[in-house]
N, C-alpha and C positions, 0 to 999 in steps of 0.2 A: 578627773579620772588618772589612775595609774598608768604608766607605760610600761606594757610588758608585750614582748615578741618572743615567744618560744620558736625553736628551730622548726618544729612541724608544722606550726601556722604561719611562719612567716611570709609564704606566697600570698596569704589574705592581706597583710599589711602592704606588700609589693601591688598588689591589685588595687587597694584603695588609694596608693599613690598614684598610680597611673590613672586612676579615675579623676584625681585632683588635678593631674595636669592636661586633661582634657579642657576644663573649664576655668576661666579666671575667675578668683573669688571663692571657688568652691572650699567647702568646709564642712567636716562630718566626722562623726565618732564611730568606732566599730568594737564590739568586745565579744569575746567568746570564752563560754565556759565549757570544757570537756572533761567528762568523768568527775565532775565536782571540784576541778581545778581551774584557775584562771589562766588560760593559756594565749589569750591576745587581747590587748587594750590599747588601741592606737587611735590617735587623732590628727587629721590633715587640716590645713588652714588655719588662720587666726582666730575665726569668729568662735569656733566650738573648743579651743584649746584649753588646757589647764584644767580649773576646777569648774568649768562652764557648765550648766544646766539649760535647758529650754523647754518649751511645750512639746509634748509627743502626741497631740491630738488623739485620734482614737486608739492608739497604743492604751489610753486610759481604759477604754472598754475591755482590754484583755487583763488589766489589773482588777478591774470590778469583776470580771468573771472569776477570777480566782478567789476572791471573796465569797462569790456565790458558791463555788466549787466546796469552799471550806465549811458553808453552812449545809451543804449537801452531805457531807462527810459528817457532820454533827447530827444529821438526822432531822434537821429544822426544815429543809425543802426537799422536795421529790419532784425531780423532773417529768415523771409519768402522771403525777396528779393534776386535775383540774386547776386552773388558774385561781377559781373562786375559793378553793381550799385555804387559800392565803390571802387573798383580796376580793372579797364577795362583791364589792362595788364595781370591781373591773368586769365580773363575769354578766355583762348586760350587752344589749344591742346585737345579740348573735355571737359575743365572744364567749360565751359560757362554754363553748365546745372545745376551747383553747386550753392545751396543757400548758404548764409552766415551761417545760422544753421547749413547745413551739413559739411560746411569747418570747423567750430568751433567744430564739434561733432566727428572730426577723421575719417570722411569720404572721403576726397579729394582725397587720394592716392598719396601723395607728401611727402613721408616719409622721403626722403634725396636724396642725388646725388650718383649714383654709383661711387664707388671709392673714396668717401669722399670729403670735401672741406677743403682748409687750413685754417690757423687760421685766416687770415686777411678777410676771409668770413664769417667762423664760429661764430666769435665774432664780426661781424658786420651784425646786421639783417636788416639794409636797403639794403645792397649788397646781403645778402642771399636771401631776399624777391624778388629780380629782378630774380635770378636764379630760385626761385619754381615759379615764375609767368610764366617762359618760358618753363615749363618742362610739359609734358603730365603726366596724372595720371597713376600709374601703375596697375589700375584696372578698368573694366567699371564703369561707373557712372550710378545712379539710381538702384542700386540693393542691397542697405542697406547693404555693405561691410564696416567694421570697422577694422582700423589698427591704433595703437597707434602712434602718431608723437610725439615720445620723445622729440626731439630738436625741429623740425620745427614748432609745435604748437605754441611756445612762439614766433617764428618769424612770423607767421601768425597773431597772436594778436597783436603783435607791430606795423606791418605794418598798419593794420586796424585801429588802434588808430592815427597813424601818418596821415592818409588818411581824418579822420574825425574831428580831432581837431588841427592837425600842432605840436603836442606836443609829446614827447616819453611816452609810457606806464608808466613807473617808475615815471615820473614827475605828470601826472595824479593820480596815485596811492598815491603818497606824498601828493599832494595837497587836494585831497578829500577823502582820507581814512586813511592813516597812521597818519599825522600830526594832523588833528581834533580829533582823538581818542587818540592820545598820547600814542601809543602803540610801542613796541619795535619789530616789523616785517618790515623789511627793504629791499626793492627791489633796490639794489645798494646802497652803503653808503661810507663815508669818513674814513680815517685813525682812526679818533676818537673812532670807534667801535672795532677796532682790538684787544685791551686789554680783551674785554670781549668775544671774539670768541674763541670757542673752536672746535679743529678738529673734522671733522667725521672720526670716527675710522674704519679701514678695518673690514671687515664682519670675523667672527672666522672662516668660511669656505671660504677660498679666491680662491680655485682652479678654474680657470676661464673655463667655458664652451666655446666650440668651436662657433665661430661667422662667418658665412660666410658673407664677406663684401659686396656680391651681392644678399643677401637674403633680405626679407622685415625687418626682426631685425637688420640686419647688416647696412642697409640704415638709420635706425631710429636713431642708435647712431654713424654715422659717423665713422664706425669701421675701414676702412682701414688706414686711415691718423691719427687714434685717435684724440687727442685734443691738437692740438700744440699751447703751449703757449708760453710767452716770456721768461719763465723759461725753455722751453724744452718739448717734448711731453709727455702726459700722457696717459694713456690708460683704465683707469677705474674712476668709479664715485666719488669715496671718494677723489682721488688725484685731480679731477678736482674742486671739492667744496671747497678743502683746498688752492686753489690758490688765494692770493688777489686780482690778476687781475680780475678773475671770479667774485668774490664777489663784488668788486667795481663797476664793469660794471653792474651786477645784471639782466643776461638774463632772460626774462620772462619763460623760459622753465624750469629752475631749480636753479636760483641764488639766490633767497630769503634767508636772514638770520634772525632768529627769536626765540622767546622763546615760549613754549606753550601757557602760559597765553595771549600773544598778538593774537595768532591765535584764542583761543577761543573767546575772546574779539570782534575780527573783525567779527567773524560770528555771534556772537550773535548779535550785531549792524546791521548787514546786513539786518534783518527783524523785529528788535524790539528795544525799548528804553534801553539803558544801561546807567542809571544815573551816575555811577562813571566814565565813559567814556565821558562824557558830550553829549551823544547821546539822545535827546529827543524823537526821534523817528527812525525807520529803514532808513538805508541808501536806502534801496529798499521798494518801496511800495508792498502790498500784491499783485497786480496784476502782478508787475514786477518779483518778486521772482518767483511767480507762473509760469511766461513764461519762464524765463531762467532756471528753475530746472525741467521742464518737458522733460522727457526722448525721445531723437530723435533716437537713435539706440541702438541695442542690438543684440549681437552673439559673435560667435568665433572671437578673434582677430588675424588679418592676421599676427602679428608679433611673437605672443607668444602662439596662440591656445587656450588662457583661454578666458572664457565668460566675455565680458565687456559690459557697459552700459554707454553711455555719452548724457549729456544735451548740453547746449549751453557753451562750455567750461568746465563745471564740469563733474566729474566722479559720477555716480550714483550708489546706492547701488545695488548688485546683491546677488544671494543665495550664491555664493563663497566669495564674500565681503559684509557681511550683518552689515554694519556700522550704518544703520538708515532706517528710515520709507520711503514710496514712496515719501515723500515731501522732503527729504534730499537732501542736495547738498554740494559738497566739492571736496576734491581732496586727495590722498595719497603720498608718496613720497619714493625715492630709499632708504633712510635708514630706511624704515618701518614706517615714520611718518604717521599722519593722522590727518586732521582737517576739520570740516564740521559744517554746520548748520542743524537743524531739528526742524523746526517751528512746527511740530505736536507735539513735546515733549519741545518745547520753549527752545532748547538746543544749547549752543554754545560749540564745543570740540576741544582740542588740545592735541596731543601726540606726542612727539619727543625723540626718543632713541637716544643713543650716536652712534650706528651701525645699520647696516641691519642685521635683525635677520635670514635670510634665509627663505626656503620654510617651512611653517607650514600649518596644517589644518584650522586652524584659528589663524590668527595673534593677537600679544598682543593688538594693537590698536583696532582693531574689538572686541576682547573678551571684553575690557574695555569698549568700547562703548554699548555693549549688556546690560553689568551690571549697566551701568547708566541709560537706559532706563527701566530696570528692578526695579531699585529703586525709579525712577519717577512715574512708574505704582503702585508701592506697596504703595506709599506715597499716591498717589491719590485714592486709594482703601481704605484708612483707614477712 
């Protein structure tokens, strides 16, 4: 990442420095674009310094949602249409009532397979998509029930992209988003990036909670069979991310590798011009970003009991996770990463720490996002 600290946003760098002082070995990246300009790019700690990239877990879903948004803009997808319009096989077992928007806002109830699936299915989304299509939903449709599809949301997005483009989601992402912007945020990559990759570190509190493999939360993470890789089975997220096999495959659920500046740049370019990235206008029109960022569901999540809100693939802010305005759209990740766009503040934001920071009343990423908005509001008031 570049090192950029502008005067107006220096308090954010100071806040990140203060956070680093609280925890031995803490390392993180933070980047801010405001009104199309890079106003902050700052790293603390050695682990994520320099040109380091790391796994950003479910921030990948946000990048996948941007691909979906571009296909909506192209007229190839419509969130209001029945899912069977694009994927007839999926419209079975009571799922025929689902719209595309409901499927992509975690309302489909196809969290995973009881007992888990083997690696040849888990890491082959075309095969996994066939399994999901044949399954009934685990809850009634049409009741605004939300449950986080931790792994299967990536599978759903990937299959929909195949159906309407004949390409893989990561191919469309590379051609239409990453390569034109020239940013370091990859969904699947070759061995040339490996020297820059930094492992996701284990959380300081690694005591695993009980995970019933037949519960909604257990289904959503394939808990019974773990994550069976060529190198052997693994049973936690950071080990999965650190597998070269997974990074090179780039599953849209959690496999992207990036730095914070790239994530902030992509989100800034999603709605507006970013001249230094060659974006003379937003990737999405105002009508498109407004459509795909409109909240579709809000309520207690069936997998974890927490209040969640989702749009078309994007995670929306809530009182619990107050990362942006009502117009914001983005996603967080299992390593406590956070990336989003907020057109109300003309803001692109990326934050990546080296490890999950555990349960907090307010996460570091959200706290920094709040400070960014406060600084913008204070500057506008002067």
